ZALUMMAR-495023 format. One record per atom (N, C-alpha, C, O): residue in one letter; x, y negated, z negated. Coordinates in steps of 0.05 Angstrom, whole numbers, plus 5000, padded with zeros to 4 digits. Layout:
N
aXYZ;...
***
This chain:
491
m919346397095;m917146447077;m914746287087;m914846047088;t912546427094;t910246297105;t908646157083;t909046207059;l906845977091;l905145837072;l903446037056;l903045997032;q902446247070;q900746437056;q902346587034;q901346637012;m904846657040;m906546787020;m906946606996;m906946696973;i907346347001;i907846156979;i905346136962;i905446136937;v902946116975;v900446096960;v899946346943;v899146326920;e900446576955;e900046826940;e902046856917;e901346956896;l904546766921;l906446766899;l905546586877;l905946646853;l904446356884;l903346176864;l901146306848;l900846256824;v899546466861;v897446616847;v898646796825;v897646806803;v900746936833;v902147106814;v903346946790;v902947016767;l904646726796;l905946566775;l903946436757;l904346416733;v901746336769;v899646206752;v898346406734;v897746346711;a897846646744;a896646856727;a898546926704;a897646956681;l901146936709;l903046996688;l903246766668;l903346806644;w903146516678;w903246286661;w900846266642;w901146216618;i898446306653;i896046296637;i896046526617;i895346486594;g896846766626;g896846996608;g898846956585;g898247026562;a901146826591;a903146776570;a902046576549;a902746596526;r900446386558;r899246186540;r897346316520;r897346246496;y895846516529;y893946646512;y895346866496;y894546926473;g897346996508;g898947196494;g897447456491;g895147486500;s898747646477;s897647906470;s896348046495;s897648066516;l893948156492;l892648306513;l892048136538;l891748236560;a891947866533;a891247686555;a893247706578;a892547666602;l895747746572;l897847746592;l897247966613;l897547916637;g896448196604;g895848416624;g893048366636;g892748416660;a891148286620;a888448256630;a888248026651;a886948066672;i889547806646;i889447576665;i891047646691;i890447536712;s893047816688;s894347916712;s892448066730;s892748076754;g890448186717;g888348326733;g886848136751;g885948206773;i886447886741;i885147686758;i886847616782;i885947586804;g889447586776;g891347526798;g891347756819;g891347706843;l891248006809;l891048236827;l888548226844;l888648276868;a886348156831;a883748146845;a883847936867;a882747976889;v885047706861;v885247486881;v886947586905;v886247536928;l889247716899;l890947806921;l889548016939;l889848006963;v888048196926;v886748406941;v884248316956;v883948366980;f882448176942;f879848106954;f879847846970;f878347816989;c881547656962;c881647406976;c883747406998;c883247297020;f886047526993;f888147527013;f888447787028;f890247817045;q886847987021;q886748247034;q889448397033;q890148537052;l890848367011;l893348517008;l892748796998;l890848846983;k894248987008;k893849267000;k894849296971;k897149226965;p893149416953;p894049436925;p896549616922;p896749816936;g898349526905;g900649696899;g899849926881;g897449966875;t901850076872;t901350306855;t901750236826;t903850126819;p899750286808;p900150226780;p902450396768;p902850616777;p903950276750;p906350416739;p905550626718;p906250596694;t904150836727;t903051026708;t905251186693;t904851246669;d907451256706;d909551416692;d910551266668;d910951376647;v911151006672;v912250846650;v910150826627;v910750836604;i907650776635;i905450746615;i905251006598;i904950986574;y905351236611;y905051486596;y907351516576;y906851606553;i909751436584;i912051456566;i911751266542;i912351336519;i910851026547;i910350836526;i908350946506;i908750926482;i906151046517;i904051156499;i905151376482;i904651386458;a906751566494;a907851786478;a909851686457;a909651766434;a911651506465;a913651406446;a912351236424;a913151256401;v910451066431;v909150896411;v907451066392;v907251006368;t906151276402;t904551456385;t906451586364;t905751606341;c908751676373;c910651806355;c911651596335;c911751656311;a912451356344;a913451156325;a911251066306;a911751006283;g908751056316;g906450976299;g905951186277;g905451106255;m906251436284;m906051646264;m908251636244;m907851686220;l910651566253;l912951536235;l912351306215;l912951336191;q911151096225;q910450876207;q908250956187;q908350896164;a906251096198;a903951186181;a904851376159;a903651386138;s906851536165;s907851736146;s909551606123;s910051736103;g910351356127;g912051226108;g914951256115;g916751156101;g915551396137;g918351436145;g919851176152;g922151156146;m918450986164;m919750736171;m920450586145;m922450446145;d918850616125;d919450476099;d922150576088;d923750426077;w922550836092;w925150956082;w927450846099;w929550776088;m927050826125;m929150716143;m929750426135;m932050346135;i927650266130;i928049986121;i929449976095;i931149806090;q928750156076;q930050166050;q933050206053;q934750076040;i933750406070;i936650466074;i938050216086;i940250156078;a936750086105;a937849846116;a938249626096;a940249486095;e936149586078;e936349386058;e938549436038;e939949246030;k938949686030;k941149756012;k943849666023;k945549566009;m944249726048;m946749656061;m947149346062;m949249246057;l944949206069;l945148916071;l945748786044;l947348606042;r944348886023;r944748775996;r947448845984;r948448715966;r948649065994;r951249145985;r953448955995;r955548925982;h952948826017;h954948636029;h953548376037;h953348306060;p952448226017;p950947986024;p952547766038;p951447606053;d955147756033;d956847546045;d957147596075;d958047416089;r956547836085;r956747906113;r954047926127;r953748056147;i952047796115;i949347826125;i949047736154;i947447846169;t950547526162;t950447426189;t951347636210;t950347636233;l953147806202;l954048026219;l952348276217;l951548386237;l951748346192;l950348606188;l947348596195;l946248796204;a946148356192;a943248336198;a942648406227;a940948576233;p944048276247;p943448346275;p944148636282;p942848756298;l946348736270;l947149006276;l945049206266;l944549416278;t943849136243;t941749306231;t939249306247;t938049516253;t938249066255;t935849046271;t936249176298;t934349306309;f938649146309;f939249276335;f939149576333;f937849706350;l940349696312;l940349986308;l937450086304;l936850296315;l935849956289;l933150046284;l931550056311;l930050246315;t931849856327;t930549846353;t931550076371;t929950196385;v934150116371;v935250336388;v934050606379;v933450776396;l933750646353;l932750896343;l929750936350;l928951156358;v928150726345;v925250746347;v924250676375;v922050766382;g925650526390;g924750456417;g923050216419;g922050146441;t922550076397;t920949826397;t922049626377;t922949706356;g922049376384;g923049166367;g921149086345;g921948936327;h918749186346;h916749106326;h917149236299;h915749176279;v919049426297;v919549566272;v920949386251;v921049456228;v922049156260;v923749006242;v922348786226;v923648636211;y919748756229;y918348546215;y918748556185;y919048356171;t918748796174;t919148836145;t921948746136;t922348666113;l923848766154;l926648706147;l927248406148;l929048316134;m925748256164;m926347976167;m926247816141;m928047656135;p924047846125;p924047696099;p926247776080;p927147616063;i927148026083;i929348126066;i931947986074;i933547906057;i932347956100;i934747816110;i934747526100;i936847426091;c932447396101;c932247126092;c932847106061;c934246926052;d931647296046;d932047296017;d934947336009;d935947195992;i936347516023;i939147566017;i940847306023;i942547236008;s940147176045;s941646936053;s941346716033;s943246586025;l938846676024;l938346466004;l939746515978;l940946335966;k939746765969;k941046835944;k944046805945;k945446765925;k945146835969;k948046805973;k948846525981;k951146455983;g946846355985;g947346075993;g948046036022;g949145836029;i947446236038;i947946226067;i945546116082;i943246196076;r946045936100;r943845826116;r942346056130;r943546186147;p939746096124;p938246326136;p938146326166;p937946536179;e938246086178;e938146076207;e940346236220;e940046336242;r942646256207;r944946396219;r944346686223;r944646776246;p943646846203;p942947126209;p940247166221;p939947346238;c938246996214;c935547046224;c935347006254;c934047156268;g936646796265;g936446736293;g937546966310;g936247066329;i939947066304;i941147276320;i939947546313;i939847726330;a938947586288;a937647836281;a935047886297;a934448106306;s933547666302;s931147686318;s931847756347;s930547916359;i933847626357;i934847676384;i935747966387;i935048106406;a937248066367;a938348336368;a936148546367;a936448766378;s933948486353;s931748676351;s930548736378;s929448946383;q930648536396;q929548576423;q931748676443;q931048816462;i934248606438;i936448696454;i936549006455;i937149126475;g935949126432;g936049416429;g934249576448;g934649816451;i932249446459;i930349576477;i931849696502;i931149916511;t933749556512;t935249656535;t937349866528;t938749966545;c937449926502;c939550116492;c938350356479;c939750526468;s935650386480;s934350616468;s933550816489;s932350746509;p934351076485;p933751276505;p930751326509;p929951456529;i929051236490;i926151286493;i924651026499;i922151036501;a926050806502;a924650556508;a923750546537;a924950666554;a921550406542;a920350396568;a922250286589;a922250386612;a923750086582;a925549966602;a927650156612;a928350166635;v928750316593;v930850516600;v929650736617;v930850816637;v927450846608;v926151066622;v925250986650;v925551136669;a924150736652;a923350636678;a925750606696;a925550666720;f927950506686;f930350466702;f931250736714;f931850756737;a931350936696;a932251206706;a930351316727;a931251426747;s927751286722;s925751396740;s925751266768;s925851396788;i925750996768;i925750846793;i928350876808;i928350896832;s930550896793;s933150936806;s933251206820;s934351226842;a932151416807;a932151676819;a930651676845;a931351816864;e928451526846;e926751516870;e928251366892;e927651406916;n930251206885;n931751056905;n934651156909;n936351016918;g935051416902;g937551536908;g939851496889;g942051566894;f939251376866;f941251336845;f940551496821;f939251396802;a941351746821;a940651936799;a942351876775;a944751886775;i940951806753;i942351726729;i940651806705;i938151786706;t941951896683;t940451976659;t940251746640;t941651546642;n938451776620;n938151576599;n940751526584;n941351306577;i942251746579;i944651716564;i946751566580;i948251406569;q946951606606;q948751456623;q948051156623;q949850986623;i945451096622;i944650816621;i945550686595;i946750466596;i945050816572;i945850696547;i948850696542;i949850556525;m950350866557;m953250856556;m954250586566;m956450496558;v952650456583;v953350186592;v952049976575;v953449786566;t949449996569;t948049786556;t948849756526;t948949526516;i949249976512;i949949946484;i952549796479;i952549596464;p954849876491;p957249716487;p957049426498;p958049236486;a955649396520;a955249126531;a953748946512;a954448716507;c951549056501;c949848896483;c951248846457;c950848636444;l952749046447;l954248996423;l956348776426;l956748616408;i957548766449;i959448546455;i957948276454;i958848076443;g955548276467;g953948036467;g953147946439;g953147716432;i952348146422;i951648086394;i953947966379;i953647766365;l956348086382;l958647996367;l959447716374;l960247556358;i959247656400;i959947386409;i957947186398;i958646966389;a955347256398;a953247086387;a953547056356;a953046846345;v954447266343;v954947256314;v957247056309;v957146896290;g959347066326;g961546876323;g960546586324;g961546416309;y958646536342;y957446266344;y955846206319;y955945986308;s954346406309;s952446356287;s953746336260;s952546236241;w956246436257;w957546456231;w957646196216;w957146186192;h958245976230;h958345716217;h956345526229;h956745286230;r954145636239;r952145476252;r950645296232;r949845386211;g950345046239;g948844856222;g950344796196;g952544906191;l949144626179;l950344556154;l949844766133;l947744896133;d951844806115;d951344986092;d948944866076;d948544616076;l947445036062;l945144936048;l945844726027;l944244526024;d948044746014;d948844545993;d949744286005;d950144085991;k950144286032;k950944036045;k948843936065;k949343736078;d946544066066;d944443986084;d942543786070;d941143876052;p942643526077;p941043336062;p938043386064;p936543336045;a937043486087;a934243546089;a933343766070;a931243756058;f935043976068;f934344206051;f934544116021;f932844186005;q936643966015;q937043875987;q934743695978;q933843695955;k933743525997;k931443355991;k928943525986;k927343465969;k928643736002;k926343906000;k926144045973;k924044055961;i928444145962;i928344305937;i928244125913;i928044225890;l928343855917;l927843675894;l924943695884;l924343645861;d923243775903;d920343825896;d920144095882;d920844295894;p919244105857;p919044355842;p917444565856;p917944805855;v915344475870;v913544665884;v915144805907;v914945045911;q916644635922;q918244745944;q920444925934;q921145125945;y921644835911;y923844995900;y922845265892;y924145475897;n920545275879;n919445525870;n918645705894;n918845945893;y917645575915;y916845725940;y919245855953;y919146075962;i921445705953;i923945805967;i925446005950;i926246215960;y925745955924;y927346115907;y925846285887;y926946465874;g923246235884;g921746365863;g920846655868;g920046785849;s921046745893;s920147015898;s922447175912;s924247055923;s922247435912;s924247595924;s922947815941;s921347975930;a923747825966;a922648035984;a924348285983;a926848265987;t923148505978;t924648755976;t922948995981;t920448985977;t924149215990;t922749475993;t923949685974;t923049915974;l925849595958;l927349795942;l925649905919;l926250115908;d923549755912;d921849855890;d919650045900;d917950135884;k919550095926;k917550275937;k918450555935;k920650625944;e916750735925;e917451015923;e917051155949;e914951135962;i919051305958;i918951445984;i918451745978;i919951865964;s916351845990;s915652125986;s917352316003;s918752236022;k917352565996;k918752776011;k917652796039;k919152836058;d914952766042;d913752776068;d914752556086;d915152596110;s915052316075;s916052086090;s918852146101;s919552086124;k920552256084;k923252326092;k923252546113;k924852536133;n921552736110;n921352956130;n920452846157;n921352946178;a918752636157;a917852516182;a920252396197;a920452406221;v922052266182;v924452146194;v926152366206;v927252336228;y926452586192;y928052806202;y926852916228;y928352976247;i924252936229;i922853036254;i923352846277;i923952926299;f923152586271;f923552386291;f926452386302;f926852376326;l928352406284;l931152416292;l931752666308;l933452666326;m930552896300;m930953146315;m929853116343;m931053226362;a927652986346;a926452936373;a928352776390;a928852836413;l929452566378;l931452396393;l933952566400;l934952546423;l934852726381;l937252886386;l936753086409;l938553136425;a934353206410;a933753396431;a933853256459;a934953366478;i932753006460;i932852866486;i935752796494;i936552826517;v937352716474;v940152646479;v941752896489;v943252876508;i941353126475;i942853366482;i942253456511;i944053526526;i939653446518;i938853536545;i940053336566;i940853426587;s940053086559;s941252886578;s944252936581;s945352906603;v945553006559;v948453056561;v949053296578;v950853296594;f947353506575;f947653746592;f947353666622;f948853766639;q945353496628;q944953406656;q947353256666;q948153286689;m948553086649;m950952936657;m953253126663;m954853076681;a953253356649;a955453556654;a954853736678;a956353916684;g952553686691;g951853846714;g950254096709;g949954266726;t949254126684;t947654356676;t944954276668;t944654126648;n942954356683;n940154286676;n938854516662;n938354726675;i938254496637;i937154716621;i934054696619;i932854856605;l932854506633;l929954476633;l928654686650;l929854786669;p926154746645;p924654936662;p924554846691;p924654606697;a924355036710;a924354966738;a922155136752;a921455356744;w921155016774;w919055156791;w919655106820;w920954916828;d918755296837;d918955256866;d916655086876;d914355136869;e917354886892;e915354716903;e915954666932;e918254686941;v913854596947;v914154526975;v914354216977;v912754076965;q916254126992;q916553836996;q917353777025;q918253957039;a916853527033;a917553447060;a920653447064;a922053377046;v921553527087;v924353527093;v925353247097;v924153097113;k927453167084;k928552897087;k929552857116;k931053027126;g928652647128;g929452597155;g927852747176;g928252717200;g925952917167;g924253067185;g921952897195;g921652667187;p920353007214;p918052867225;p915952797203;p915552957185;a914652577206;a912652497186;a910152657189;a908552677170;s909652767213;s907152917218;s907753137238;s909753127252;v905953327240;v906253547259;v903553637268;v901553627253;t903353717294;t900753807305;t900654117303;t902354257313;l898554217290;l898254497286;l895954607303;l893954457308;a896254847313;a894154977330;a893354807354;a891154827364;g895254637362;g894854487386;g892954247384;g892754087402;c891654207361;c889853987359;c889653847332;c888953617330;v890353997310;v890153877283;v892853757275;v894853897274;t892753507269;t895153367261;t895153327231;t893253227219;e897353417218;e897653397189;e900253247183;e902253287196;t900153077163;t902652947154;t904353137138;t903353327127;a906853077136;a908653247120;a907853247091;a908053447077;k906853017081;k905953007053;k903553177048;k903353307028;q901653177068;q899353347065;q900053647065;q898953797049;l901853717082;l902753997084;l904154077058;l903854297048;a905853897047;a907253957022;a905353986999;a905654166983;k903353816998;k901353826977;k899754086978;k898954206958;a899254187003;a897754437006;a899554687003;a898554907003;g902154636999;g903954866996;g904655017021;g905355247020;v904454877044;v904955007070;v907754947079;v908654707080;v909255147085;v912055117095;v912055127125;v911355327137;v912954907137;v913254887166;v916154827172;v917054607165;p917654997185;p920454947190;p921054677202;p919754597222;g922954537190;g923654267200;g921854047190;g922553807193;v919554117178;v917653917168;v917453927137;v917753727123;t917054167127;t916954207098;t918754447090;t919454607107;e919554457065;e921354667056;e920754727027;e919654567012;m921454967018;m921155056991;m923654976975;m925955046983;v923354836953;v925554746937;v925054816907;v922654846899;t927154826892;t926854876863;t927054606849;t929054456852;k925054536833;k925054286819;k924954336789;k923354496779;h926554186775;h926654206746;h924753996733;h923953796746;l923954056709;l922253866694;l923753596692;l926153596686;s922353376698;s923653116697;s924053016669;s922553106651;m925952836665;m926352716639;m923952566629;m923452556605;n922552436648;n920152286641;n918152466626;n917052396605;i917652706638;i915752886626;i916853006600;i915353036581;l919453056600;l920753166576;l920252976552;l919453056530;i920852716556;i920552526535;i917752516524;i917252506500;q915852526543;q912952516535;q912352766518;q911052736497;i913152996526;i912553246512;i913853246484;i912653306464;v916453166483;v917853156457;v916652956438;v916353016414;m915952716448;m914852516430;m912152586419;m911552556396;i910452696437;i907752776428;i907953006409;i906453016389;t909753196414;t910053426396;t911053326368;t910053426348;a912953146368;a913953036343;a911752896327;a911552926303;a910052746342;a907852606328;a905952816316;a904952776294;a905353036330;a903653236320;a904753376295;a903353436276;l907453426296;l908753546273;l908553366248;l908353466226;m908753106252;m908552916230;m905752926217;m905452906193;i903652966235;i900952986225;i900553236208;i899453236187;i901553456219;i901153726207;i902953766183;i901953866162;l905453696185;l907353756164;l907853536144;l908753586121;c907453286152;c908153056136;c905752886127;c906152666115;k903352976132;k900952846124;k900652556135;k899552386122;a901752516158;a901452246171;a898552216180;a897452386193;s897351996173;s894551936180;s894351806208;s895351586212;p892951936227;p892551816253;p891151546251;p891751356266;k889151526233;k887751266230;k889551046220;k889450816229;k891351116201;k893250926191;k895250846213;k896050606215;a895951036230;a897750976252;a896550776271;a897850586280;m893950816277;m892550626296;m892250346285;m892050156300;n892250326258;n892050066245;n894749936241;n894949706232;g896850086246;g899549986242;g900549796264;g899549806286;a902449626256;a903449426275;a904949556299;a904649456322;v906349766294;v907849896316;v906049996338;v906449946362;w903950146330;w902150266350;w900550046364;w900250056389;q899549846349;q897949636361;q899549476381;q898649416403;n901949396373;n903649236391;n904549406415;n904849296437;g904949666411;g905649836433;g903349856454;g903949856478;m900849866444;m898649876463;m898249616478;m897449606501;v898949396464;v898949136478;v900949136501;v900449036523;a903249256496;a905349276516;a904449446540;a905049386563;v902849656534;v901749826556;v899949666574;v900249676599;v898149506562;v896349346578;v897849136594;v897249076617;a899949016581;a901548806594;a902948916619;a902848806640;i904249146615;i905749266637;i903749356659;i904349326683;y901549466651;y899549566670;y898649336689;y898649366713;g897949106677;g896948886693;g899148736708;g898848686732;i901248676694;i903448516706;i904748666729;i905048556751;a905548916723;a907049066744;a905249126768;a906149126790;w902749186763;w900949246785;w900549006803;w900649026828;m900248766790;m899948526806;m902448456822;m902348406846;s904748466808;s907248396821;s908048596843;s909048516864;n907548856838;n908049056858;n906449016883;n907349066905;t903948936879;t902148886901;t903248666919;t903248686944;y904348456907;y905448236922;y908048326937;y908248286961;f909948436922;f912548506933;f912248726954;f913648726974;d910548926949;d910249146968;d909249056995;d909949177016;n907648846995;n906548747020;n908448567035;n908048497059;y910648487022;y912548297035;y915348397032;y917248237030;t915748657032;t918448777030;t920248677052;t922548597046;e919348687077;e921048607099;e921748317098;e924048237103;e919748147091;e920347857089;e922347797067;e924047637070;m922047937044;m923847897022;m926747987030;m928647847024;n926848207044;n929448307053;n930748097071;n933148037069;s929147977089;s930147777108;s931247537094;s933247417101;m929647447073;m930447197059;m932747237040;m934447057038;l932847457026;l934747497005;l937147667011;l939147666996;s937047817033;s939248007039;s941947867041;s943947987032;g942047637052;g944647497055;g945847427028;g948247457023;i944047327010;i945047246983;i945947496967;i948147496956;v944247706966;v944947936950;v947148096962;v948548246947;t947648076988;t949848217000;t952448096991;t954448236985;q952547826990;q954947686982;q955247666951;q957447696940;y952947626938;y952947606908;y950747786896;y948747686887;p951248046896;p949148226885;p948548176856;p946248236847;w950448076841;w949948016813;w947847796809;w946747766787;a947247646831;a945347426829;a942547536822;a940847376813;m942047796826;m939547906818;m939047876788;m936747886780;a941147846773;a940847806744;a939247556738;a937747546719;i939647356754;i938147106750;i935147146755;i933547036740;a934547306775;a931747376780;a930447536757;a928247476749;f932047736748;f931047896725;f930447716701;f928347736688;f932347536695;f932047366671;f929647176674;f928047146656;t929347056698;t927246866703;t924447006700;t922646886688;v924247246711;v921647386709;v921147456680;v918847446671;s923147536665;s922847606637;s921847366620;s920247406601;v922747126627;v921846886613;v918846866615;v917446776597;l917746946638;l914846916643;l913147146631;l910947086623;i914247386631;i912447616625;i912947756598;i911447936592;n914947676583;n915247776555;n915348076553;n914348186533;s916448216572;s916648506571;s918948606588;s918948566612;q920948726575;q923248826590;q922449066608;q923349096630;g920649226598;g919649456613;g918149356638;g918449476660;a916549146636;a915149036658;a916948916679;a916548936703;v919148796669;v921148676688;v922348896705;v922648876729;v923149116692;v924349346706;v922449456726;v923149506749;v919949516718;v918049636735;v917349446759;v916949546781;s917249186754;s916448996775;s918648936794;s918148906818;m921148896784;m923248786800;m925248996810;m926548946831;l925549216797;l927649416805;l927049526833;l928949546849;p924549606840;p924149696867;p924849486889;p925949556909;l924249236883;l925049016901;l928049006904;l929048976926;a929449026882;a932349006882;a933549236899;a935449186914;y932549476896;y933549706912;y932849666942;y934449736959;s930549546947;s929749506975;s931549296989;s931749297013;l932849126973;l934648936983;l937449046988;l939248906998;g937849306982;g940349436987;g942449406965;g944749476969;i941549316941;i943449286919;i944049566908;i942249726904;e946549616903;e947349886893;e946449926864;e946249736849;g945950176858;g944950246831;g946750166809;g945850066788;w949450196812;w951250126790;w951249826785;w951649746762;v950749666805;v950549376801;v948049316784;v948249156765;l945849436791;l943349386776;l943549486747;l942449356729;l944949706743;l945349806716;l947049606700;l946549546677;g949149496713;g950849316699;g949449056690;g950148946669;i947548966706;i946148716699;i943648756683;i942048576679;m943249006674;m940749066660;m940248896635;m937948836629;p942348806620;p941848636597;p940348376604;p939248246586;s940348296629;s939048046637;s936048076638;s934647876643;v934948316634;v931948336634;v930748226609;v928248216606;y932348136590;y931348016565;y931747716567;y933947606564;g929447576571;g929547286573;g927247146559;g927046906560;y925547306545;y923147186534;y923647036507;y921746946495;f926147016499;f926746846476;f926746556485;f926546366469;f927046506512;f927446236523;f925146056515;f925645826506;i922746146517;i920345996507;i919546146482;i918646376483;p919746016459;p919446156433;p916546216426;p915346106407;n915346406442;n912546476436;n912246776431;n910046886429;y914546916429;y914447206424;y914047256395;y915147116378;p912447466388;p911747516360;p914047536340;p913947426318;s916247666349;s918547696330;s919847436324;s920647386301;d919947256343;d921146996339;d919346816321;d920346686302;i916746826327;i914846666310;i914846766282;i914846616263;a914847036279;a914847146252;a917347076237;a917247016213;t919647076250;t922147006237;t922146726227;t923046666205;v921046536243;v920746256234;v919046246208;v919746096190;n916846396207;n915146396184;n916346526160;n915846446137;f918046726164;f919346866142;f921446696128;f922046736105;d922646516143;d924846356132;d923646136115;d922845926125;r923646176089;r922445986070;r924045726068;r923045526058;s926645736076;s928245496074;s927545286096;s928145056093;g926245386118;g925545206140;g927845146158;g927644956175;t930045296157;t932345236174;t932045376202;t933145286221;t930545596203;t929945726228;t927445596240;t925345616228;v927745466262;v925645286272;v925045316301;v926745416317;i922745226309;i922045176337;i922144876339;i920544736327;g923944766355;g924444486356;g922244306366;g920244406377;k922544056362;k920643856371;k920143866401;k917943816410;y922243936416;y922043936445;y921744226456;y922344276479;l920844406439;l920144686445;l922644856452;l923045066440;l924344766470;l926644926478;l929044896460;l930845056462;n929044696443;n931244666424;n930644816398;n930444706376;h930345086401;h929645256378;h932045416368;h934145416381;s931645556346;s933845706334;s934745946349;s936946056343;f933246036369;f933846286383;f935146236410;f936246416423;m935145986419;m936145916446;m939145976449;m939946126467;a940745856431;a943645896434;a944546176431;a946046276448;p943846326409;p944746596407;p943546776430;p944946966439;g941146716439;g939946866461;g941446836487;g942047026500;m942046586494;m943546536519;m946346646518;m947346756537;i947646616494;i950346716491;i950347016495;i952047126509;h948447146483;h948247446486;h947747526515;h949247696526;v945747416528;v945047496555;v947347466574;v947947646590;v948647236573;v950847186591;v953147376586;v954147506605;t954047396561;t956347566555;t955747866559;t957448016569;a953347956551;a952648236554;a952348316583;a953048536591;t951248126600;t950948186628;t953748206641;t954248386658;i955548026635;i958248036646;i959648296637;i960848436653;a959348366611;a960648606600;a959348856613;a960749046620;g956748856616;g955349076628;g956249126657;g956649346666;y956448906672;y957348916700;y960149036702;y960749196719;a961948946684;a964649046684;a964749346676;a966249496689;l963249426656;l963249706648;l962049886670;l963150096675;s959849796682;s958649956703;s960449986727;s960650196739;f961849766734;f963849786756;f966049986749;f966850136766;l967049976724;l969150156715;l968150446717;l969650616728;f965850506707;f964750776707;f964250866736;f964651096743;h963350676753;h962850746781;h965450816795;h965451006811;t967550666791;t970050716804;t971350976793;t972851116808;m970651056769;m971651306757;m969951546767;m970651776762;g967851486782;g966151706792;g964151826773;g963152046777;w963651676751;w961751786731;w958851766741;w957151926733;f958251576758;f955651546770;f955951366795;f953951316809;
***
């Protein structure tokens, strides 16, 4: 690794570090400064912005935002709350499973903010230390991103894998990630079940509630959504959303079975293994890509092939259509959607992925050969070690989608097999490590008992242990499942 490579890598890391300190839109915007330094100061050729992933995020977030604006999410939260209140003694188990399921359905972890104060309220009324369910519930809300067929991380994995010769559908991906992450959640729940002192035995908590003001603050109010009336339009919006998800799942299942029911068109493309360019009329040289773009068939250089609509485009069409139907049929307000937390946080994710992935792709694309030379020995002997790289990058950039877009092409260029990368996919979640993510901060604020905390030394917080337990166990389980499916010939 040359001195220039090290300096340029430091530019990338410093941009990520500064962006993480400011948070929100700054993470993507400050990555733009890093990109400018790499291009204008070090003369690196700019990489390609991850537009496909961005388009999918916009479509999915628009649909989820409309669902929220219609009141449909309130109904989903109500159903979840009824289940949790029906079994309060199992809140430590049911809370993370509920937040996980909501994220899987909607494709974003920001949907669970309304549920967190309810989890805390149920815990307090049952005398259960709120840190136990709250810590793992916040973790589980983010874990679900790698298990949702419409989430950016899953769609990006499928798209990038297809470009690198590992054709896999969204459903095949979640066939590995869902059971792996559920195993991780259950192991973390086992740790959390008796975590910390019971409230009646916690001297700090007992001292706190001796103050009447504190006692009233902790026990005097009750968070609930059960008193909210849900309209027929809100329920219809949920049905539309679920039908859209079902359509995507059914088409993916057909593809897994070897039947592609999507529309198809004839296109000209370069012949694999053919010449990169050809001389025409004795003097004009055209590249294979130029000829393909112009629709010119030259034997041995370009060929006519039938191409089906890609899953990326399908998801965008289905999500945008579902959002439109909610506006027309369910009276969902576009203005209300834009003011909602789901849409706003989703757009922040778009900017973050845009800046982060573009900057990191620029660096890695210019040093592919050097990276191969440095890392090929390690990944050849220990391909699972890429999980450590995924986790480390996630700690810095707070986006699982951005980790996939930034690091997966590099992993494929190192010769790591697709099934290995799929198995270690749970490791792209590491941003709980430094407790600055909105869901973790919000959870701390929602816990009126003060047991869910960010520690004095920053890293000794309530999310560290359940987060690390989950990532390690889910990654091991995912690797084992992916290996099993690979040996069975499923992918």
